[in-house]
C-alpha positions as a printed Julia matrix, in Angstrom:
282×3 Matrix{Float64}:
 -23.86     5.39  -37.02
 -23.14     6.17  -40.4
 -19.77     4.89  -42.09
 -18.34     7.82  -43.09
 -19.48    11.77  -43.68
 -21.45    13.09  -45.94
 -19.84    15.3   -48.32
 -22.31    16.85  -50.94
 -25.2     15.42  -53.23
 -24.17    13.85  -56.75
 -26.17    14.16  -59.58
 -25.41    12.47  -62.76
 -24.77    14.53  -66.22
 -26.08    14.41  -69.42
 -25.11    11.78  -71.34
 -22.87    10.02  -68.64
 -23.33     6.28  -67.7
 -23.37     6.0   -63.98
 -23.88     2.45  -62.53
 -23.85     0.64  -59.68
 -20.55    -1.75  -59.54
 -20.18    -4.6   -57.08
 -16.49    -3.31  -56.11
 -15.76    -6.12  -53.42
 -16.22    -9.51  -54.55
 -14.66   -11.2   -51.53
 -17.2     -9.89  -49.38
 -20.28   -12.4   -48.07
 -22.89    -9.72  -49.71
 -21.51   -10.38  -53.51
 -21.08   -14.23  -53.59
 -24.09   -14.05  -55.71
 -22.8    -11.73  -58.03
 -19.29   -13.19  -58.37
 -20.31   -15.51  -61.43
 -22.14   -12.41  -62.74
 -19.35    -9.82  -62.69
 -18.44   -10.09  -66.27
 -22.09    -9.59  -67.46
 -23.31    -5.81  -67.22
 -26.18    -6.94  -64.79
 -26.38    -3.05  -63.83
 -26.1     -1.58  -67.31
 -29.43    -0.79  -67.74
 -30.55     0.26  -64.32
 -28.93     4.34  -64.71
 -28.0      6.22  -60.88
 -29.38     9.86  -61.66
 -28.17    11.15  -58.03
 -26.5      9.6   -54.91
 -24.74    11.37  -51.78
 -20.98    11.09  -52.25
 -19.3     10.05  -48.45
 -16.1     10.43  -47.29
 -14.79     6.81  -45.66
 -11.18     8.02  -44.52
  -9.26     5.23  -43.56
 -11.54     3.86  -41.14
 -10.0     -0.26  -40.41
 -13.63    -0.69  -39.33
 -14.84     0.66  -42.64
 -15.37    -1.85  -45.57
 -16.68    -0.88  -49.11
 -18.35    -3.27  -50.98
 -20.23    -1.34  -54.07
 -18.96     1.78  -55.59
 -20.7      3.74  -58.9
 -18.62     3.92  -62.39
 -17.62     7.26  -60.74
 -15.44     5.39  -58.01
 -17.87     6.76  -55.1
 -18.76     4.11  -52.81
 -22.15     3.3   -52.94
 -22.6      0.36  -50.54
 -20.71     0.91  -47.06
 -20.71    -1.54  -44.47
 -18.97    -0.23  -40.88
 -18.32    -2.45  -37.55
 -19.43    -1.38  -34.63
 -18.43    -3.74  -31.84
 -19.64    -7.3   -32.8
 -23.08    -5.22  -34.85
 -22.66    -4.14  -38.41
 -24.14    -1.14  -40.19
 -24.92    -1.38  -44.16
 -25.13     1.83  -45.88
 -26.26     2.98  -49.2
 -25.79     6.01  -50.68
 -28.72     6.13  -53.21
 -32.14     4.79  -51.96
 -33.02     1.35  -52.79
 -36.75     2.74  -52.27
 -38.38     5.9   -51.99
 -41.49     7.25  -50.77
 -44.56     8.85  -53.58
 -43.12    11.96  -55.21
 -44.41    14.53  -57.65
 -45.08    13.69  -61.06
 -42.27    16.42  -62.2
 -39.32    14.99  -59.93
 -37.12    12.32  -61.11
 -35.9      9.12  -59.15
 -32.58     8.39  -57.58
 -32.23     5.8   -59.72
 -33.65     2.94  -61.73
 -32.68     0.39  -59.96
 -36.42    -0.8   -59.36
 -37.83     0.93  -62.4
 -39.44    -1.79  -64.62
 -41.06     0.43  -66.79
 -38.35     0.01  -69.58
 -39.45    -3.69  -69.85
 -35.95    -4.89  -67.31
 -36.12    -7.59  -64.81
 -35.22    -5.96  -61.26
 -33.68    -9.2   -60.26
 -30.3     -7.71  -59.52
 -31.23    -4.95  -57.25
 -33.68    -7.19  -55.44
 -31.25    -9.84  -55.2
 -28.74    -7.25  -53.47
 -31.36    -6.31  -50.97
 -32.27    -9.68  -50.36
 -28.09   -10.55  -49.41
 -27.78    -7.47  -47.16
 -30.75    -8.4   -45.43
 -29.63   -12.1   -45.35
 -26.15   -10.74  -43.95
 -27.27    -8.33  -41.48
 -29.86   -11.11  -39.73
 -27.5    -13.69  -39.8
 -24.54   -11.64  -38.41
 -26.39   -11.09  -34.82
 -27.27   -14.81  -34.53
 -24.45   -17.01  -32.81
 -25.0    -20.34  -34.68
 -25.41   -22.64  -31.69
 -25.94   -26.3   -33.37
 -22.85   -26.9   -35.32
 -21.07   -30.61  -36.51
 -18.85   -32.74  -34.76
 -15.3    -31.23  -35.03
 -16.31   -27.85  -36.3
 -15.29   -24.53  -34.18
 -17.97   -23.28  -32.29
 -18.2    -19.0   -32.42
 -19.97   -16.83  -29.68
 -20.36   -13.21  -29.94
 -19.46   -12.26  -26.3
 -19.53    -8.71  -25.36
 -17.64    -7.93  -22.24
 -19.05    -4.98  -21.76
 -22.48    -6.75  -21.26
 -21.06   -10.44  -20.68
 -18.74   -12.27  -19.03
 -15.16   -12.52  -19.76
 -14.42   -15.62  -18.88
 -16.63   -19.21  -18.41
 -16.75   -22.22  -16.85
 -17.64   -24.82  -19.97
 -19.71   -28.41  -19.32
 -19.31   -30.76  -21.54
 -20.81   -33.99  -22.18
 -17.61   -35.76  -21.18
 -17.16   -36.84  -17.84
 -14.67   -34.56  -16.81
 -14.04   -30.96  -14.58
 -15.74   -27.91  -16.25
 -13.23   -25.9   -17.97
 -12.23   -22.57  -18.47
 -12.25   -20.64  -21.41
 -12.29   -16.81  -21.88
 -13.42   -14.16  -24.6
 -10.82   -12.76  -26.92
 -11.01    -9.57  -29.3
 -15.45   -10.18  -27.67
 -15.71   -13.68  -29.37
 -15.55   -17.17  -27.84
 -14.75   -20.14  -29.4
 -14.2    -23.41  -28.62
 -12.74   -25.85  -31.14
 -12.68   -29.35  -28.92
 -16.21   -30.44  -30.0
 -15.62   -34.24  -30.96
 -18.35   -35.65  -28.69
 -21.79   -34.91  -29.7
 -24.27   -33.72  -27.02
 -25.04   -30.53  -25.19
 -22.5    -27.72  -23.36
 -23.37   -25.34  -21.32
 -21.5    -22.41  -19.89
 -21.79   -20.49  -16.63
 -20.56   -16.82  -16.06
 -20.48   -14.86  -13.33
 -21.42   -10.8   -14.21
 -21.23    -8.83  -10.87
 -24.12   -10.76   -9.1
 -25.68   -12.21  -11.95
 -24.82   -15.69  -13.2
 -25.56   -16.13  -17.02
 -26.01   -19.26  -19.05
 -25.48   -19.98  -22.46
 -24.86   -23.28  -24.55
 -24.72   -24.73  -27.78
 -25.6    -28.14  -29.4
 -22.57   -30.81  -31.25
 -24.55   -32.57  -33.79
 -24.06   -35.93  -35.52
 -23.69   -35.97  -38.83
 -27.0    -36.2   -41.11
 -26.02   -39.42  -42.19
 -25.47   -41.32  -39.08
 -29.38   -40.44  -38.13
 -30.57   -41.18  -41.73
 -33.42   -43.8   -41.26
 -33.78   -44.9   -44.83
 -34.11   -48.11  -46.18
 -30.88   -49.93  -46.83
 -30.8    -52.87  -50.17
 -30.49   -56.22  -48.59
 -27.35   -56.62  -50.55
 -25.67   -53.69  -48.81
 -26.74   -55.02  -45.38
 -25.52   -58.55  -46.29
 -22.11   -56.53  -47.11
 -22.19   -54.78  -43.32
 -23.65   -57.97  -41.6
 -22.24   -61.33  -43.37
 -24.22   -63.95  -44.85
 -26.91   -65.84  -43.16
 -26.43   -63.14  -40.19
 -29.59   -61.68  -40.4
 -33.39   -62.2   -41.63
 -35.86   -60.07  -43.5
 -39.17   -59.1   -42.73
 -41.56   -57.73  -45.28
 -44.71   -57.45  -43.34
 -46.8    -58.09  -40.28
 -46.91   -61.86  -40.31
 -42.84   -62.27  -41.31
 -42.42   -60.17  -37.76
 -44.41   -61.9   -35.92
 -43.02   -65.45  -36.98
 -39.42   -64.23  -36.49
 -40.22   -62.65  -33.83
 -41.5    -65.67  -32.02
 -38.19   -68.03  -33.16
 -35.04   -65.14  -33.0
 -35.69   -62.62  -30.87
 -37.69   -64.3   -28.04
 -36.4    -67.98  -28.73
 -37.98   -70.91  -27.73
 -40.5    -71.66  -24.67
 -38.15   -73.57  -22.24
 -40.64   -73.85  -18.83
 -42.8    -76.86  -20.74
 -39.31   -78.71  -21.08
 -37.96   -77.69  -17.82
 -41.98   -79.13  -16.32
 -41.28   -82.14  -17.64
 -37.83   -82.78  -16.45
 -38.42   -82.09  -13.0
 -42.38   -84.93  -13.74
 -39.32   -87.82  -14.82
 -36.73   -86.75  -11.9
 -39.52   -87.15   -9.42
 -40.88   -90.59  -10.66
 -37.2    -91.36  -11.11
 -36.43   -90.75   -7.39
 -39.74   -92.31   -6.63
 -38.79   -95.23   -7.99
 -35.15   -95.65   -6.87
 -36.41   -94.51   -3.08
 -38.84   -97.63   -3.24
 -36.6    -99.9    -4.28
 -34.25   -99.12   -1.85
 -36.7    -99.67    1.03
 -37.85  -102.92   -0.05
 -34.28  -104.09    0.28
 -33.74  -102.74    3.86
 -37.15  -104.48    4.73
 -35.55  -107.86    3.39
């Protein structure tokens, strides 16, 4: 699990400055430290002791931070779809005898120094490790979906059922990752794979942009620009809603008018029929 071989216990020489230095500013853990790279934020926090680690030339190993003597301090190793972060000096220490010096001053605030650089580093490491094992199952329209898929534990191929009315697609895992980029339609996407006798179901959701579901009230000027002049009515209280609903949404009742018209037609028919009967009798 370690990203390298431990070589020896390194101790700071008297009068020597042995400090932490973020070496790989492109790494996600270092994103909050990029604007602070030239400010010497680690200067008050000496490292008195650390392990020397030989990381070799493993392509899966990345050195994120070093000490000022060039020895790796924070090292990452990728193992399959997982990640291991190792620090060669402790971030916390158990209760120790008074005569034994701490390995570092990263969390030592006795000198009046704020220990926020070490706290920020641990927070970034924790966030990176915690989020790295979770798939992002909610994406926006047009974004590529990436799902971890270790073929030793999961199917190498799936059928994908999209919200579109079409036949399911077949997608295969590549480098233990499933990728799907045709996410133009919002909705739920389902994945169905077969691992021996076991059927495995997975899925993700494609969502509309947040502004598409923004229910904040628009000003009247913007409504006029969208709908046009005198093509809508605004109701600002309950009475206006009931009044405008009665005339605009429900319309006028036609049944009373229809009943009156039927009565007139019936009376007219009666008059006309009596007239024709009189002429026939004469």
